[in-house]
GUVEX-522896 format. One record per residue (C-alpha): residue number from 1; residue in three letters; x, y, z. Coordinates in Angstrom, 1 decimal. Last residue first. Example, Ala and Ser with C-alpha at 12.3 -4.5 7.8 and 13.67 -1.06 7.14 Angstrom:
# GUVEX-522896
<num=2 residu=SER c1=13.7 c2=-1.1 c3=7.1>
<num=1 residu=ALA c1=12.3 c2=-4.5 c3=7.8>
This chain:
# GUVEX-522896
<num=399 residu=GLY c1=-10.8 c2=-6.9 c3=-34.0>
<num=398 residu=LYS c1=-12.8 c2=-10.1 c3=-33.6>
<num=397 residu=LYS c1=-10.4 c2=-11.8 c3=-35.3>
<num=396 residu=GLY c1=-7.3 c2=-11.0 c3=-33.7>
<num=395 residu=VAL c1=-8.8 c2=-11.5 c3=-30.3>
<num=394 residu=ALA c1=-9.4 c2=-15.5 c3=-31.2>
<num=393 residu=ALA c1=-6.2 c2=-15.2 c3=-32.8>
<num=392 residu=VAL c1=-4.4 c2=-14.4 c3=-29.4>
<num=391 residu=ILE c1=-6.9 c2=-16.6 c3=-27.5>
<num=390 residu=LYS c1=-6.5 c2=-19.6 c3=-29.4>
<num=389 residu=GLN c1=-2.7 c2=-19.1 c3=-29.8>
<num=388 residu=ALA c1=-2.6 c2=-19.0 c3=-25.8>
<num=387 residu=ALA c1=-4.5 c2=-21.8 c3=-24.7>
<num=386 residu=ASP c1=-2.6 c2=-24.1 c3=-27.0>
<num=385 residu=ASP c1=0.7 c2=-23.5 c3=-25.2>
<num=384 residu=LEU c1=-0.8 c2=-23.4 c3=-21.8>
<num=383 residu=ASP c1=-2.7 c2=-27.0 c3=-22.7>
<num=382 residu=ASP c1=-5.7 c2=-28.9 c3=-24.2>
<num=381 residu=ALA c1=-7.6 c2=-25.6 c3=-25.2>
<num=380 residu=PRO c1=-11.6 c2=-25.7 c3=-25.2>
<num=379 residu=ILE c1=-13.1 c2=-22.3 c3=-26.9>
<num=378 residu=VAL c1=-16.5 c2=-21.9 c3=-24.5>
<num=377 residu=ASP c1=-19.6 c2=-20.3 c3=-26.6>
<num=376 residu=LEU c1=-21.8 c2=-21.4 c3=-23.7>
<num=375 residu=GLY c1=-24.7 c2=-24.6 c3=-23.6>
<num=374 residu=SER c1=-23.4 c2=-25.3 c3=-19.8>
<num=373 residu=ASN c1=-22.8 c2=-28.8 c3=-20.8>
<num=372 residu=ASN c1=-19.3 c2=-28.2 c3=-22.1>
<num=371 residu=ILE c1=-18.2 c2=-25.9 c3=-19.2>
<num=370 residu=ILE c1=-19.4 c2=-28.6 c3=-16.4>
<num=369 residu=ALA c1=-18.0 c2=-31.4 c3=-18.5>
<num=368 residu=LYS c1=-14.4 c2=-30.0 c3=-18.8>
<num=367 residu=GLY c1=-14.4 c2=-29.3 c3=-14.9>
<num=366 residu=LEU c1=-15.7 c2=-33.0 c3=-14.3>
<num=365 residu=GLU c1=-12.7 c2=-33.9 c3=-16.2>
<num=364 residu=VAL c1=-10.6 c2=-32.0 c3=-14.6>
<num=363 residu=ASN c1=-11.4 c2=-32.9 c3=-10.9>
<num=362 residu=THR c1=-8.3 c2=-32.2 c3=-10.0>
<num=361 residu=GLY c1=-5.5 c2=-31.5 c3=-12.8>
<num=360 residu=GLU c1=-5.9 c2=-29.5 c3=-15.8>
<num=359 residu=LEU c1=-8.2 c2=-27.0 c3=-17.6>
<num=358 residu=ARG c1=-7.5 c2=-24.4 c3=-20.4>
<num=357 residu=VAL c1=-10.4 c2=-22.5 c3=-20.7>
<num=356 residu=VAL c1=-10.5 c2=-19.3 c3=-23.7>
<num=355 residu=LEU c1=-13.4 c2=-17.0 c3=-24.1>
<num=354 residu=PRO c1=-13.9 c2=-14.7 c3=-26.8>
<num=353 residu=VAL c1=-15.7 c2=-11.6 c3=-25.7>
<num=352 residu=LYS c1=-19.7 c2=-10.5 c3=-25.3>
<num=351 residu=LEU c1=-20.2 c2=-12.8 c3=-22.5>
<num=350 residu=GLY c1=-22.7 c2=-11.9 c3=-20.0>
<num=349 residu=VAL c1=-22.2 c2=-10.8 c3=-16.3>
<num=348 residu=GLU c1=-24.9 c2=-12.7 c3=-14.7>
<num=347 residu=LYS c1=-24.3 c2=-16.0 c3=-16.5>
<num=346 residu=VAL c1=-21.1 c2=-15.4 c3=-17.6>
<num=345 residu=ALA c1=-20.3 c2=-15.1 c3=-13.9>
<num=344 residu=ALA c1=-21.9 c2=-18.3 c3=-12.8>
<num=343 residu=ILE c1=-20.2 c2=-20.3 c3=-15.0>
<num=342 residu=VAL c1=-16.8 c2=-18.9 c3=-14.3>
<num=341 residu=GLY c1=-17.5 c2=-19.9 c3=-10.6>
<num=340 residu=GLU c1=-18.9 c2=-23.3 c3=-12.4>
<num=339 residu=ALA c1=-15.7 c2=-24.1 c3=-14.1>
<num=338 residu=ILE c1=-13.3 c2=-22.8 c3=-11.5>
<num=337 residu=VAL c1=-14.9 c2=-24.8 c3=-8.5>
<num=336 residu=ASP c1=-14.7 c2=-28.1 c3=-11.4>
<num=335 residu=CYS c1=-10.9 c2=-27.7 c3=-11.5>
<num=334 residu=LYS c1=-10.2 c2=-28.4 c3=-8.3>
<num=333 residu=MET c1=-7.9 c2=-25.6 c3=-6.1>
<num=332 residu=ILE c1=-5.5 c2=-27.8 c3=-3.7>
<num=331 residu=GLY c1=-4.4 c2=-28.5 c3=-6.8>
<num=330 residu=GLY c1=-6.1 c2=-28.0 c3=-10.6>
<num=329 residu=PHE c1=-4.1 c2=-26.7 c3=-12.8>
<num=328 residu=ILE c1=-6.2 c2=-23.3 c3=-14.2>
<num=327 residu=ASN c1=-5.6 c2=-21.3 c3=-17.0>
<num=326 residu=VAL c1=-8.6 c2=-18.7 c3=-18.3>
<num=325 residu=LEU c1=-8.1 c2=-16.7 c3=-21.0>
<num=324 residu=ILE c1=-10.2 c2=-13.8 c3=-21.9>
<num=323 residu=GLY c1=-10.6 c2=-11.9 c3=-25.3>
<num=322 residu=LYS c1=-11.5 c2=-8.2 c3=-25.8>
<num=321 residu=VAL c1=-10.5 c2=-6.4 c3=-23.2>
<num=320 residu=ASN c1=-9.9 c2=-2.9 c3=-22.7>
<num=319 residu=PRO c1=-13.6 c2=-2.1 c3=-21.6>
<num=318 residu=ASP c1=-12.1 c2=-3.5 c3=-18.0>
<num=317 residu=ALA c1=-15.4 c2=-4.9 c3=-16.5>
<num=316 residu=THR c1=-15.1 c2=-8.2 c3=-17.6>
<num=315 residu=ILE c1=-12.2 c2=-9.1 c3=-15.4>
<num=314 residu=ILE c1=-13.3 c2=-8.1 c3=-12.4>
<num=313 residu=LYS c1=-16.6 c2=-9.8 c3=-13.0>
<num=312 residu=PHE c1=-14.5 c2=-12.9 c3=-13.8>
<num=311 residu=ALA c1=-12.4 c2=-12.7 c3=-10.5>
<num=310 residu=ALA c1=-15.8 c2=-12.0 c3=-8.6>
<num=309 residu=THR c1=-16.7 c2=-15.6 c3=-9.8>
<num=308 residu=VAL c1=-14.2 c2=-17.0 c3=-9.2>
<num=307 residu=LYS c1=-14.1 c2=-16.0 c3=-5.7>
<num=306 residu=GLU c1=-17.9 c2=-17.4 c3=-5.2>
<num=305 residu=LYS c1=-17.1 c2=-20.2 c3=-6.5>
<num=304 residu=THR c1=-14.9 c2=-20.4 c3=-3.4>
<num=303 residu=ALA c1=-10.3 c2=-20.0 c3=-4.0>
<num=302 residu=GLY c1=-8.0 c2=-22.4 c3=-1.9>
<num=301 residu=GLY c1=-4.9 c2=-21.7 c3=-4.5>
<num=300 residu=GLY c1=-4.9 c2=-18.5 c3=-5.0>
<num=299 residu=VAL c1=-7.6 c2=-16.5 c3=-8.2>
<num=298 residu=ASP c1=-4.3 c2=-15.1 c3=-9.0>
<num=297 residu=LEU c1=-4.9 c2=-11.8 c3=-12.0>
<num=296 residu=PHE c1=-2.6 c2=-10.4 c3=-13.2>
<num=295 residu=ASN c1=-4.1 c2=-7.9 c3=-16.1>
<num=294 residu=ALA c1=-5.0 c2=-6.9 c3=-19.8>
<num=293 residu=PRO c1=-2.3 c2=-9.6 c3=-21.2>
<num=292 residu=GLU c1=-0.8 c2=-8.6 c3=-24.5>
<num=291 residu=ALA c1=-0.6 c2=-9.8 c3=-27.7>
<num=290 residu=GLY c1=2.0 c2=-11.0 c3=-30.0>
<num=289 residu=TYR c1=2.2 c2=-14.6 c3=-29.5>
<num=288 residu=LEU c1=5.4 c2=-15.0 c3=-27.4>
<num=287 residu=LYS c1=3.2 c2=-11.6 c3=-25.4>
<num=286 residu=ILE c1=0.7 c2=-14.1 c3=-24.6>
<num=285 residu=ILE c1=3.3 c2=-16.9 c3=-23.7>
<num=284 residu=ASP c1=5.0 c2=-14.0 c3=-20.6>
<num=283 residu=MET c1=1.5 c2=-13.4 c3=-19.3>
<num=282 residu=THR c1=0.8 c2=-17.0 c3=-18.9>
<num=281 residu=ALA c1=4.1 c2=-17.9 c3=-17.5>
<num=280 residu=MET c1=3.4 c2=-14.7 c3=-14.8>
<num=279 residu=ALA c1=0.1 c2=-16.2 c3=-13.9>
<num=278 residu=LEU c1=1.6 c2=-19.8 c3=-13.2>
<num=277 residu=GLY c1=4.0 c2=-18.6 c3=-11.6>
<num=276 residu=ALA c1=1.8 c2=-16.8 c3=-8.7>
<num=275 residu=GLY c1=-0.6 c2=-19.5 c3=-8.8>
<num=274 residu=ASN c1=-4.4 c2=-20.2 c3=-9.8>
<num=273 residu=VAL c1=-5.0 c2=-18.3 c3=-13.1>
<num=272 residu=MET c1=-7.6 c2=-15.6 c3=-14.7>
<num=271 residu=CYS c1=-6.5 c2=-13.4 c3=-17.6>
<num=270 residu=GLY c1=-8.1 c2=-10.9 c3=-19.5>
<num=269 residu=ILE c1=-6.6 c2=-10.4 c3=-22.8>
<num=268 residu=THR c1=-6.4 c2=-6.7 c3=-24.5>
<num=267 residu=GLY c1=-3.7 c2=-5.1 c3=-22.5>
<num=266 residu=GLU c1=-2.5 c2=-2.2 c3=-20.5>
<num=265 residu=LEU c1=-2.4 c2=-4.1 c3=-17.0>
<num=264 residu=ALA c1=-4.4 c2=-3.9 c3=-14.4>
<num=263 residu=VAL c1=-3.0 c2=-6.0 c3=-11.1>
<num=262 residu=TYR c1=-5.0 c2=-8.5 c3=-9.2>
<num=261 residu=SER c1=-4.2 c2=-10.9 c3=-6.4>
<num=260 residu=LEU c1=-7.8 c2=-11.8 c3=-4.9>
<num=259 residu=ASP c1=-8.4 c2=-11.5 c3=-1.4>
<num=258 residu=TYR c1=-12.4 c2=-10.7 c3=-2.1>
<num=257 residu=LYS c1=-12.4 c2=-7.7 c3=-0.9>
<num=256 residu=SER c1=-8.5 c2=-7.1 c3=-2.3>
<num=255 residu=ALA c1=-10.4 c2=-7.6 c3=-5.8>
<num=254 residu=GLU c1=-12.7 c2=-4.5 c3=-5.7>
<num=253 residu=ILE c1=-9.6 c2=-2.2 c3=-4.5>
<num=252 residu=GLU c1=-7.7 c2=-3.4 c3=-8.1>
<num=251 residu=LYS c1=-10.9 c2=-3.1 c3=-10.7>
<num=250 residu=GLU c1=-11.2 c2=0.9 c3=-9.2>
<num=249 residu=ASP c1=-7.9 c2=1.4 c3=-9.9>
<num=248 residu=GLU c1=-6.1 c2=2.9 c3=-6.8>
<num=247 residu=GLU c1=-5.4 c2=7.0 c3=-6.0>
<num=246 residu=THR c1=-8.9 c2=7.4 c3=-5.0>
<num=245 residu=LEU c1=-8.6 c2=5.5 c3=-2.5>
<num=244 residu=ASP c1=-7.0 c2=6.5 c3=-0.5>
<num=243 residu=ARG c1=-5.5 c2=4.9 c3=2.3>
<num=242 residu=LEU c1=-4.3 c2=6.5 c3=5.5>
<num=241 residu=ALA c1=-6.3 c2=4.2 c3=7.5>
<num=240 residu=LEU c1=-4.4 c2=1.1 c3=6.9>
<num=239 residu=ILE c1=-1.4 c2=3.2 c3=8.7>
<num=238 residu=GLU c1=-3.6 c2=3.4 c3=12.1>
<num=237 residu=PRO c1=-4.2 c2=0.0 c3=11.5>
<num=236 residu=HIS c1=-1.3 c2=-1.3 c3=11.6>
<num=235 residu=ARG c1=-0.4 c2=-5.1 c3=12.5>
<num=234 residu=TYR c1=-3.9 c2=-5.7 c3=10.2>
<num=233 residu=LEU c1=-1.3 c2=-4.1 c3=7.4>
<num=232 residu=ALA c1=1.1 c2=-6.9 c3=8.1>
<num=231 residu=ASN c1=0.2 c2=-8.3 c3=4.1>
<num=230 residu=THR c1=0.1 c2=-5.1 c3=1.9>
<num=229 residu=ASP c1=3.7 c2=-5.1 c3=3.3>
<num=228 residu=PHE c1=4.3 c2=-1.0 c3=3.5>
<num=227 residu=SER c1=5.1 c2=1.9 c3=0.1>
<num=226 residu=VAL c1=6.9 c2=4.8 c3=1.0>
<num=225 residu=LYS c1=7.9 c2=8.0 c3=-1.2>
<num=224 residu=ALA c1=8.7 c2=10.7 c3=1.4>
<num=223 residu=ASP c1=10.9 c2=14.2 c3=0.4>
<num=222 residu=LEU c1=12.6 c2=17.3 c3=1.7>
<num=221 residu=CYS c1=14.0 c2=15.2 c3=4.2>
<num=220 residu=ARG c1=16.7 c2=17.0 c3=6.2>
<num=219 residu=ILE c1=20.4 c2=17.0 c3=7.2>
<num=218 residu=GLN c1=20.8 c2=21.0 c3=9.2>
<num=217 residu=GLY c1=24.6 c2=23.1 c3=8.1>
<num=216 residu=ASP c1=22.5 c2=26.3 c3=7.7>
<num=215 residu=GLN c1=22.5 c2=26.2 c3=4.1>
<num=214 residu=SER c1=20.7 c2=22.7 c3=4.0>
<num=213 residu=LEU c1=21.9 c2=19.3 c3=3.4>
<num=212 residu=ILE c1=18.9 c2=17.8 c3=1.7>
<num=211 residu=LEU c1=17.6 c2=14.2 c3=1.1>
<num=210 residu=PRO c1=15.8 c2=14.3 c3=-2.2>
<num=209 residu=ASN c1=14.7 c2=12.1 c3=-3.0>
<num=208 residu=ILE c1=13.7 c2=9.9 c3=0.4>
<num=207 residu=GLU c1=13.2 c2=6.6 c3=-0.5>
<num=206 residu=LEU c1=11.4 c2=4.3 c3=2.1>
<num=205 residu=MET c1=10.1 c2=0.9 c3=0.3>
<num=204 residu=SER c1=8.4 c2=-2.6 c3=1.8>
<num=203 residu=MET c1=7.5 c2=-1.1 c3=5.4>
<num=202 residu=ASP c1=6.4 c2=-3.1 c3=8.1>
<num=201 residu=THR c1=5.7 c2=-0.5 c3=10.4>
<num=200 residu=ALA c1=8.4 c2=-1.3 c3=13.2>
<num=199 residu=VAL c1=10.9 c2=-1.9 c3=10.7>
<num=198 residu=PHE c1=11.1 c2=1.2 c3=8.6>
<num=197 residu=ALA c1=10.7 c2=3.1 c3=11.0>
<num=196 residu=GLN c1=13.4 c2=2.0 c3=12.9>
<num=195 residu=TYR c1=15.2 c2=2.0 c3=10.3>
<num=194 residu=LEU c1=14.9 c2=5.4 c3=9.3>
<num=193 residu=GLN c1=15.9 c2=6.4 c3=12.9>
<num=192 residu=ALA c1=18.8 c2=4.6 c3=12.6>
<num=191 residu=THR c1=19.9 c2=5.8 c3=9.3>
<num=190 residu=LEU c1=18.3 c2=9.8 c3=10.7>
<num=189 residu=LYS c1=21.2 c2=9.4 c3=13.8>
<num=188 residu=GLU c1=24.3 c2=8.9 c3=11.3>
<num=187 residu=ALA c1=23.3 c2=11.2 c3=9.1>
<num=186 residu=GLN c1=23.3 c2=14.1 c3=11.6>
<num=185 residu=LYS c1=26.5 c2=12.8 c3=13.1>
<num=184 residu=ALA c1=28.0 c2=13.4 c3=9.7>
<num=183 residu=GLN c1=26.3 c2=16.8 c3=10.0>
<num=182 residu=ASP c1=28.6 c2=17.5 c3=12.9>
<num=181 residu=GLY c1=31.7 c2=16.6 c3=11.4>
<num=180 residu=THR c1=32.0 c2=14.9 c3=7.8>
<num=179 residu=LEU c1=29.4 c2=14.1 c3=5.4>
<num=178 residu=ALA c1=31.2 c2=12.8 c3=2.5>
<num=177 residu=LEU c1=27.3 c2=11.1 c3=1.3>
<num=176 residu=ALA c1=29.2 c2=7.4 c3=0.8>
<num=175 residu=LYS c1=30.8 c2=8.5 c3=4.2>
<num=174 residu=ALA c1=27.9 c2=9.3 c3=5.7>
<num=173 residu=VAL c1=26.0 c2=6.6 c3=5.1>
<num=172 residu=ALA c1=28.6 c2=4.0 c3=6.5>
<num=171 residu=ARG c1=29.0 c2=5.7 c3=9.4>
<num=170 residu=GLY c1=25.5 c2=5.1 c3=9.9>
<num=169 residu=HIS c1=25.9 c2=1.4 c3=9.1>
<num=168 residu=HIS c1=28.7 c2=1.5 c3=11.4>
<num=167 residu=PRO c1=26.9 c2=2.2 c3=14.4>
<num=166 residu=MET c1=24.4 c2=-0.3 c3=14.6>
<num=165 residu=ILE c1=21.4 c2=-1.1 c3=12.8>
<num=164 residu=GLY c1=19.8 c2=-4.8 c3=13.5>
<num=163 residu=THR c1=22.0 c2=-6.7 c3=14.9>
<num=162 residu=ALA c1=20.1 c2=-10.5 c3=14.4>
<num=161 residu=PRO c1=18.6 c2=-8.7 c3=11.7>
<num=160 residu=ASP c1=21.9 c2=-8.3 c3=9.7>
<num=159 residu=VAL c1=21.4 c2=-5.2 c3=7.6>
<num=158 residu=SER c1=22.2 c2=-4.0 c3=4.1>
<num=157 residu=PHE c1=24.6 c2=-2.4 c3=1.7>
<num=156 residu=THR c1=24.3 c2=-0.5 c3=-1.0>
<num=155 residu=VAL c1=26.6 c2=2.4 c3=-2.3>
<num=154 residu=ILE c1=25.6 c2=4.5 c3=-5.5>
<num=153 residu=LYS c1=27.9 c2=6.8 c3=-7.1>
<num=152 residu=GLU c1=29.6 c2=4.2 c3=-8.9>
<num=151 residu=PRO c1=26.8 c2=3.4 c3=-11.4>
<num=150 residu=ALA c1=27.1 c2=6.8 c3=-13.0>
<num=149 residu=THR c1=25.0 c2=7.0 c3=-16.2>
<num=148 residu=HIS c1=22.6 c2=3.7 c3=-15.7>
<num=147 residu=ALA c1=22.3 c2=3.5 c3=-12.2>
<num=146 residu=VAL c1=22.3 c2=7.7 c3=-12.2>
<num=145 residu=GLU c1=19.3 c2=7.1 c3=-14.5>
<num=144 residu=GLU c1=17.4 c2=4.2 c3=-12.1>
<num=143 residu=ILE c1=18.0 c2=6.2 c3=-9.1>
<num=142 residu=GLU c1=15.9 c2=9.5 c3=-10.9>
<num=141 residu=VAL c1=17.3 c2=12.8 c3=-9.8>
<num=140 residu=GLY c1=17.1 c2=15.3 c3=-7.5>
<num=139 residu=GLY c1=19.8 c2=13.6 c3=-5.2>
<num=138 residu=GLU c1=23.2 c2=12.6 c3=-7.0>
<num=137 residu=THR c1=25.4 c2=12.1 c3=-3.4>
<num=136 residu=SER c1=23.6 c2=8.8 c3=-3.6>
<num=135 residu=VAL c1=22.8 c2=6.1 c3=-0.6>
<num=134 residu=VAL c1=20.4 c2=2.6 c3=-1.3>
<num=133 residu=PHE c1=20.1 c2=0.5 c3=2.2>
<num=132 residu=ALA c1=19.2 c2=-2.2 c3=2.8>
<num=131 residu=VAL c1=16.4 c2=-4.7 c3=4.6>
<num=130 residu=ARG c1=17.8 c2=-8.1 c3=5.0>
<num=129 residu=SER c1=16.0 c2=-10.9 c3=3.1>
<num=128 residu=THR c1=19.6 c2=-11.4 c3=1.3>
<num=127 residu=ALA c1=18.2 c2=-12.3 c3=-2.3>
<num=126 residu=ARG c1=14.6 c2=-10.3 c3=-1.3>
<num=125 residu=ASP c1=16.2 c2=-7.1 c3=-0.6>
<num=124 residu=VAL c1=13.6 c2=-5.4 c3=1.1>
<num=123 residu=LEU c1=14.1 c2=-1.3 c3=1.0>
<num=122 residu=LEU c1=15.5 c2=1.2 c3=2.2>
<num=121 residu=SER c1=16.2 c2=4.4 c3=0.5>
<num=120 residu=LEU c1=18.6 c2=7.6 c3=0.7>
<num=119 residu=TYR c1=19.6 c2=10.3 c3=-2.2>
<num=118 residu=PHE c1=21.6 c2=13.7 c3=-1.9>
<num=117 residu=GLU c1=21.2 c2=16.9 c3=-2.6>
<num=116 residu=LYS c1=23.5 c2=19.8 c3=-1.5>
<num=115 residu=ALA c1=23.4 c2=23.7 c3=-0.2>
<num=114 residu=ILE c1=19.5 c2=24.3 c3=-0.3>
<num=113 residu=ALA c1=17.4 c2=27.0 c3=1.6>
<num=112 residu=SER c1=14.3 c2=25.1 c3=2.3>
<num=111 residu=GLY c1=10.6 c2=26.7 c3=1.3>
<num=110 residu=ASP c1=8.5 c2=25.8 c3=3.9>
<num=109 residu=GLU c1=5.7 c2=23.2 c3=2.7>
<num=108 residu=ILE c1=2.1 c2=23.2 c3=1.3>
<num=107 residu=TYR c1=0.4 c2=19.9 c3=0.2>
<num=106 residu=ILE c1=-2.4 c2=19.5 c3=-1.8>
<num=105 residu=ARG c1=-4.4 c2=17.0 c3=-2.2>
<num=104 residu=ASN c1=-7.2 c2=15.7 c3=-5.3>
<num=103 residu=VAL c1=-4.6 c2=15.9 c3=-7.8>
<num=102 residu=GLN c1=-5.8 c2=13.6 c3=-10.6>
<num=101 residu=LYS c1=-3.7 c2=11.1 c3=-12.4>
<num=100 residu=GLY c1=-2.3 c2=11.2 c3=-15.3>
<num=99 residu=ALA c1=-3.4 c2=8.6 c3=-18.2>
<num=98 residu=ALA c1=-0.2 c2=8.6 c3=-20.2>
<num=97 residu=GLY c1=1.8 c2=6.6 c3=-18.0>
<num=96 residu=THR c1=1.5 c2=7.7 c3=-14.6>
<num=95 residu=GLN c1=5.5 c2=7.5 c3=-13.7>
<num=94 residu=ILE c1=6.7 c2=9.4 c3=-16.1>
<num=93 residu=THR c1=4.6 c2=11.9 c3=-14.9>
<num=92 residu=VAL c1=1.0 c2=13.4 c3=-16.1>
<num=91 residu=LEU c1=-0.9 c2=15.5 c3=-13.7>
<num=90 residu=THR c1=-4.6 c2=16.0 c3=-14.2>
<num=89 residu=ARG c1=-6.6 c2=19.0 c3=-12.8>
<num=88 residu=GLY c1=-8.6 c2=18.4 c3=-9.4>
<num=87 residu=LEU c1=-6.3 c2=21.1 c3=-7.7>
<num=86 residu=MET c1=-3.5 c2=22.2 c3=-9.6>
<num=85 residu=GLU c1=-4.3 c2=25.2 c3=-10.6>
<num=84 residu=ALA c1=-6.6 c2=26.6 c3=-7.3>
<num=83 residu=VAL c1=-3.1 c2=25.5 c3=-5.3>
<num=82 residu=PHE c1=-0.8 c2=27.6 c3=-7.2>
<num=81 residu=THR c1=-2.8 c2=30.9 c3=-7.1>
<num=80 residu=LYS c1=-3.4 c2=29.9 c3=-3.4>
<num=79 residu=ALA c1=0.5 c2=29.9 c3=-3.2>
<num=78 residu=GLU c1=1.1 c2=33.4 c3=-5.7>
<num=77 residu=ASP c1=-1.0 c2=34.7 c3=-3.1>
<num=76 residu=ILE c1=1.1 c2=33.8 c3=-0.1>
<num=75 residu=SER c1=3.6 c2=35.2 c3=-1.6>
<num=74 residu=LYS c1=7.2 c2=33.7 c3=-3.0>
<num=73 residu=ALA c1=5.9 c2=30.3 c3=-3.8>
<num=72 residu=LEU c1=8.0 c2=27.5 c3=-5.9>
<num=71 residu=ARG c1=5.9 c2=25.0 c3=-7.6>
<num=70 residu=VAL c1=5.6 c2=20.8 c3=-7.4>
<num=69 residu=GLY c1=3.5 c2=19.9 c3=-10.4>
<num=68 residu=GLY c1=4.6 c2=21.5 c3=-13.2>
<num=67 residu=LYS c1=5.5 c2=25.0 c3=-13.8>
<num=66 residu=ASP c1=3.2 c2=25.1 c3=-17.2>
<num=65 residu=GLY c1=-0.3 c2=26.3 c3=-16.4>
<num=64 residu=ALA c1=-3.4 c2=24.6 c3=-14.6>
<num=63 residu=GLU c1=-5.8 c2=26.0 c3=-16.6>
<num=62 residu=PRO c1=-4.4 c2=24.2 c3=-19.8>
<num=61 residu=GLU c1=-5.5 c2=21.1 c3=-18.3>
<num=60 residu=LYS c1=-3.4 c2=18.1 c3=-19.3>
<num=59 residu=PHE c1=-0.7 c2=19.4 c3=-16.6>
<num=58 residu=LYS c1=2.7 c2=18.1 c3=-17.4>
<num=57 residu=GLY c1=5.3 c2=16.5 c3=-14.8>
<num=56 residu=LYS c1=8.8 c2=17.5 c3=-14.8>
<num=55 residu=GLY c1=8.2 c2=18.0 c3=-10.8>
<num=54 residu=ARG c1=5.8 c2=15.5 c3=-10.0>
<num=53 residu=GLY c1=8.1 c2=13.0 c3=-11.2>
<num=52 residu=GLY c1=7.1 c2=10.3 c3=-8.4>
<num=51 residu=ALA c1=3.5 c2=8.8 c3=-8.6>
<num=50 residu=HIS c1=0.8 c2=8.6 c3=-6.0>
<num=49 residu=ILE c1=-0.8 c2=12.3 c3=-6.4>
<num=48 residu=GLN c1=0.4 c2=15.2 c3=-4.0>
<num=47 residu=SER c1=0.5 c2=18.5 c3=-5.9>
<num=46 residu=LYS c1=3.1 c2=19.6 c3=-4.3>
<num=45 residu=VAL c1=3.2 c2=24.1 c3=-3.2>
<num=44 residu=VAL c1=6.9 c2=25.3 c3=-1.7>
<num=43 residu=TRP c1=6.4 c2=28.1 c3=0.2>
<num=42 residu=ILE c1=8.9 c2=31.0 c3=0.8>
<num=41 residu=PRO c1=8.7 c2=33.8 c3=3.2>
<num=40 residu=GLY c1=7.0 c2=31.7 c3=4.6>
<num=39 residu=GLY c1=4.9 c2=32.0 c3=7.7>
<num=38 residu=LEU c1=4.3 c2=28.8 c3=7.8>
<num=37 residu=GLU c1=0.0 c2=29.1 c3=9.5>
<num=36 residu=LYS c1=-0.3 c2=32.4 c3=6.7>
<num=35 residu=ALA c1=0.4 c2=29.9 c3=4.1>
<num=34 residu=ALA c1=-2.3 c2=26.9 c3=5.5>
<num=33 residu=THR c1=-4.9 c2=29.9 c3=5.9>
<num=32 residu=GLU c1=-4.3 c2=31.1 c3=2.6>
<num=31 residu=ALA c1=-4.5 c2=27.8 c3=0.9>
<num=30 residu=ASP c1=-7.3 c2=26.4 c3=2.5>
<num=29 residu=ALA c1=-9.9 c2=27.5 c3=0.0>
<num=28 residu=ALA c1=-8.3 c2=26.3 c3=-2.7>
<num=27 residu=SER c1=-9.4 c2=22.5 c3=-1.1>
<num=26 residu=LEU c1=-8.1 c2=19.1 c3=0.1>
<num=25 residu=VAL c1=-4.8 c2=21.3 c3=2.2>
<num=24 residu=ALA c1=-2.0 c2=19.7 c3=3.6>
<num=23 residu=VAL c1=0.6 c2=22.0 c3=5.8>
<num=22 residu=GLY c1=3.8 c2=21.6 c3=5.9>
<num=21 residu=ARG c1=7.2 c2=22.4 c3=8.5>
<num=20 residu=SER c1=10.1 c2=20.3 c3=6.7>
<num=19 residu=VAL c1=11.3 c2=17.0 c3=8.1>
<num=18 residu=ALA c1=14.1 c2=15.8 c3=10.8>
<num=17 residu=VAL c1=13.3 c2=12.5 c3=11.8>
<num=16 residu=GLY c1=12.3 c2=11.7 c3=15.1>
<num=15 residu=PHE c1=10.3 c2=8.6 c3=14.7>
<num=14 residu=ASP c1=7.0 c2=10.4 c3=15.0>
<num=13 residu=LYS c1=8.7 c2=12.8 c3=12.2>
<num=12 residu=LEU c1=8.9 c2=9.4 c3=10.1>
<num=11 residu=ILE c1=5.1 c2=8.8 c3=10.4>
<num=10 residu=ALA c1=4.5 c2=12.2 c3=9.5>
<num=9 residu=LYS c1=6.5 c2=12.7 c3=6.4>
<num=8 residu=ALA c1=4.2 c2=9.5 c3=5.0>
<num=7 residu=GLN c1=1.3 c2=11.0 c3=5.4>
<num=6 residu=TYR c1=2.4 c2=14.5 c3=3.9>
<num=5 residu=GLU c1=4.2 c2=12.4 c3=1.4>
<num=4 residu=HIS c1=1.1 c2=10.7 c3=0.1>
<num=3 residu=ILE c1=0.5 c2=6.6 c3=0.9>
<num=2 residu=ASN c1=1.1 c2=3.5 c3=-0.8>
<num=1 residu=MET c1=0.1 c2=-0.3 c3=0.5>
């Protein structure tokens, strides 16, 4: 689960992390009050969306101006103008795709006199099963770009969970950022604070870009991008309460209600599969035969008829879907349960696109019989390769 910058900074502040003062506003009418509360003389007006690249982004609407999604205001009136221009508009960044995201919240923050910008992030390193630090002197730049053009400027290390964060980790961060004296001590303290916040709240990613050194010698987090492990949210109701459903795909929200693993994509072939590995293989073979998957959808090993029905409805709710491939290998999940769920969903929502069903495993013959006797216009497939070819061909003919 992702949260907004101002929410992330509030969490970090609870762990003692130095962040700039700021006020979140939900309407243009609140902008003046927020700006007066902060005092100025410089305010940073930031669009709040779940995507990076806001400063370089462009709004679709000409009324929003062409100054991007992060703007520097030199007066209260200018701050009010920027809020009015950006709020409710659609911001397109390198991470949102062409559709962009509507700006429903603005964060007005104290301006900072910046001497240097750095990059610092924490993430889960699955190769070592540890929390890893990624540190660079190249702040304010996409880390992928730094990795491509100057990989030697990126320093990484991981923390052994048996010991937790230690003083030498903080010294490693300070050294990577070429900080000495009091600034090095600040970096060491910050390293411990960020690690504690990461572990205590079950974060999966914490990115500070930029981390700044102000002209008065203070280390401060100027931005914060945070994601949490969804599987651990039951332990953190206060964090779950920060979820902004307007930032999420409606189909993904619906899928979460049924404990379905669903991710919307931009292709035309909807996929219903059991098992993440099989789902990835299904997506790959669809691409191999020249088409694009419209989603990743894993119904899981113990799905019920109701969950399968819900999954089918979610797929058909996507207007981009021109064909559907159901690919089930029955182990714990029985093929007849899938068949009954598909039939129930089709009878309820109708079938307006080609449907290919490949079943194998537990109760496969019963599942096939249920499909064959349903009277539905379903294309059977013998194996995954056969299924992929048939759905790609069917979509091609329909198009």
